[in-house]
C-alpha positions in Angstrom: 3.5 -4.9 12.3 0.2 -6.0 13.9 -2.6 -3.8 15.2 -3.2 -3.4 18.9 -5.3 -5.9 20.8 -8.7 -4.1 21.2 -11.2 -4.7 24.0 -14.0 -6.6 22.2 -16.6 -5.0 24.6 -15.6 -1.5 23.6 -14.7 -2.3 20.0 -16.9 -5.2 18.8 -15.8 -6.9 15.6 -17.2 -5.4 12.4 -19.2 -7.8 10.1 -18.8 -6.4 6.5 -21.9 -8.3 5.5 -24.1 -6.1 7.7 -25.8 -3.1 6.1 -24.7 0.4 7.0 -27.0 2.0 9.6 -29.0 5.0 8.5 -28.3 6.8 11.8 -24.6 7.8 12.0 -24.8 8.2 15.8 -24.8 4.4 15.9 -21.3 4.4 14.5 -20.0 7.5 16.2 -21.9 8.3 19.4 -21.7 12.0 20.4 -21.3 13.2 16.9 -23.4 16.2 15.8 -26.6 15.5 13.8 -25.4 17.7 10.9 -21.9 18.2 9.8 -20.5 21.7 9.5 -19.9 23.2 6.0 -16.7 22.4 4.3 -14.1 25.1 4.3 -13.9 27.3 1.2 -11.1 26.5 -1.3 -8.5 29.2 -1.6 -8.7 31.2 -4.8 -6.5 33.4 -6.8 -6.7 37.0 -5.7 -6.8 40.0 -8.1 -3.0 40.2 -8.0 -2.6 36.7 -9.3 -1.3 35.4 -6.0 -2.5 32.0 -4.9 -4.2 32.1 -1.5 -1.8 29.5 0.1 -2.3 26.8 -2.5 -0.1 26.8 -5.7 -1.4 25.8 -9.0 0.0 22.5 -10.4 2.8 22.9 -12.9 
């Protein structure tokens, strides 16, 4: 299966030899300047029940 034909004006080809830009808005216009904090991992409550995530066997 091949990928879709993308419009080169909207999606220019990526040169892997180019350095990564320091400003993330170059890669993703309209993105917020700062990312929101990551959600907290669920923890075991006092009753020993997992908060939605089971421990590995």
